[in-house]
C-alpha positions in Angstrom: 49.8 -40.4 -5.0 50.9 -37.6 -3.5 47.0 -36.8 -1.9 47.3 -40.2 0.0 44.8 -43.6 -0.4 42.1 -41.8 2.0 41.9 -38.9 -1.1 38.4 -38.3 -2.9 38.4 -37.9 -6.4 36.4 -36.7 -8.9 36.0 -36.2 -12.4 35.4 -32.9 -13.8 35.1 -33.9 -17.2 37.9 -30.7 -17.9 35.9 -28.1 -15.8 37.7 -26.3 -13.7 36.9 -25.8 -9.9 37.9 -21.8 -8.2 37.3 -20.9 -4.8 34.6 -19.0 -4.2 35.0 -15.2 -5.5 34.5 -12.4 -3.1 33.3 -9.0 -4.2 34.2 -5.8 -1.5 32.7 -2.9 -3.0 29.1 -3.8 -4.5 25.7 -1.7 -4.3 23.8 -5.0 -3.0 20.6 -2.9 -2.3 21.0 -1.0 -6.0 21.2 -3.9 -7.5 18.3 -5.9 -5.4 16.0 -3.2 -6.6 17.1 -2.4 -10.1 14.0 -3.7 -11.6 11.3 -1.9 -9.8 13.6 0.9 -12.0 13.7 2.7 -15.8 16.3 0.1 -17.5 19.3 2.4 -20.0 21.8 0.3 -19.9 21.6 -1.0 -23.1 20.3 1.8 -24.7 22.3 3.8 -27.0 20.4 6.9 -28.5 18.7 10.0 -26.5 15.9 10.2 -28.0 15.6 6.6 -27.1 16.5 7.4 -23.6 13.5 10.1 -23.7 10.9 7.7 -25.4 11.5 4.9 -23.3 11.3 7.5 -19.7 8.2 8.9 -21.5 6.6 5.5 -21.7 7.8 4.7 -18.2 6.3 8.2 -16.2 3.3 7.5 -19.0 1.9 4.6 -16.2 3.1 6.1 -13.1 0.8 8.9 -11.1 1.3 12.1 -11.2 4.3 13.1 -9.2 5.5 10.3 -9.0 9.3 10.3 -9.3 10.8 8.8 -12.3 13.7 6.5 -11.4 16.5 5.1 -13.8 19.4 3.1 -13.6 22.2 2.4 -16.0 23.0 6.1 -17.7 26.0 6.0 -19.4 27.3 8.9 -21.0 30.2 6.8 -23.3 27.7 4.2 -24.5 25.3 6.9 -25.7 25.2 9.3 -28.4 24.9 12.1 -26.2 22.9 13.0 -22.7 19.4 13.8 -22.9 19.1 17.5 -22.0 17.0 18.9 -18.3 14.2 20.8 -21.5 14.2 17.3 -22.9 13.7 15.3 -19.5 10.8 17.7 -19.2 9.1 17.3 -22.8 9.2 14.0 -21.6 8.1 13.5 -18.8 5.9 16.9 -17.8 4.6 15.9 -15.0 6.8 13.6 -12.8 10.8 14.5 -11.5 13.0 12.7 -13.2 16.6 11.0 -12.2 18.4 9.4 -14.1 21.1 7.7 -12.4 24.2 7.0 -14.2 25.9 2.9 -14.1 28.7 4.4 -11.5 25.3 5.6 -9.1 28.0 8.5 -8.5 26.1 10.9 -11.1 22.1 12.0 -11.4 20.4 14.0 -13.9 17.8 15.4 -13.4 14.5 17.0 -14.7 13.4 20.7 -13.6 10.5 19.5 -11.7 12.7 17.0 -9.9 15.4 19.7 -9.3 12.2 21.6 -7.9 10.6 19.1 -6.1 14.7 18.4 -3.9 14.8 22.4 -3.3 11.4 22.2 -1.5 12.6 19.7 0.8 15.9 21.4 1.6 17.6 19.8 -0.5 20.6 21.3 -2.6 21.4 19.9 -5.3 24.4 22.5 -7.1 23.9 21.4 -11.2 26.7 21.0 -13.3 25.0 21.6 -16.2 21.7 20.4 -18.0 20.7 18.9 -14.8 23.8 17.1 -14.3 24.6 16.6 -10.2 27.9 15.3 -9.6 28.2 13.3 -6.3 25.0 14.1 -3.5 23.6 10.4 -4.7 23.2 8.9 -1.2 21.1 12.4 -0.5 19.0 13.1 -2.9 18.0 8.6 -2.4 17.1 9.7 0.6 15.3 12.5 0.5 12.7 10.3 -2.6 12.0 7.5 -0.5 13.5 3.4 0.0 10.5 1.7 -2.5 8.4 -0.4 -1.1 9.6 -3.6 1.0 8.5 -5.9 -1.8 11.0 -5.0 -4.0 14.3 -5.3 -3.0 12.9 -8.5 -0.8 12.4 -10.2 -4.0 15.0 -8.5 -5.4 17.7 -9.5 -3.3 16.7 -13.3 -3.8 17.7 -12.9 -7.6 21.2 -11.0 -7.8 22.1 -14.0 -4.7 21.2 -16.4 -7.7 23.0 -13.7 -10.0 26.2 -14.2 -7.5 25.7 -17.5 -7.2 25.8 -18.2 -10.8 29.0 -16.6 -11.7 31.3 -17.8 -8.8 30.5 -15.1 -5.9 29.8 -16.0 -2.7 30.8 -12.9 -0.5 29.6 -9.5 -0.7 30.4 -6.7 1.3 27.6 -4.1 0.3 29.1 -0.7 -0.7 25.7 0.9 1.0 
């Protein structure tokens, strides 16, 4: 009655309608390329991380970067050591990127590869690099063009399903 006689009433059978959600700080391209990287999010033991790195590396041409995402020291029993990463992927530079995307764990080959290109990454112990993420990513380079395009479509569907209608890409 308050809406007036011209109001259209929809029976949503108990469902809730909300306005579209906005995410003002989202790493859209990071999400779009998520499937192109080794996913560490569900792992709970360092030995499982190392086994997954080794398996991923075996599928890559020698010298190709092992790019991993989702490293989380709070859910792992411990972080892998630089020596363990060297042993898991002896022919590859390795970067395990923290879930925050602000910390990386590199193996010796990865640190040397970056140093050869003039990229200075201070070591906070055991290959841990705090910050410098954009510099490291820039040096390593982008993934092939089809990867982000397909990933953007997937992320769009995922976000829409969550009710997110607008994002501001933090990168």
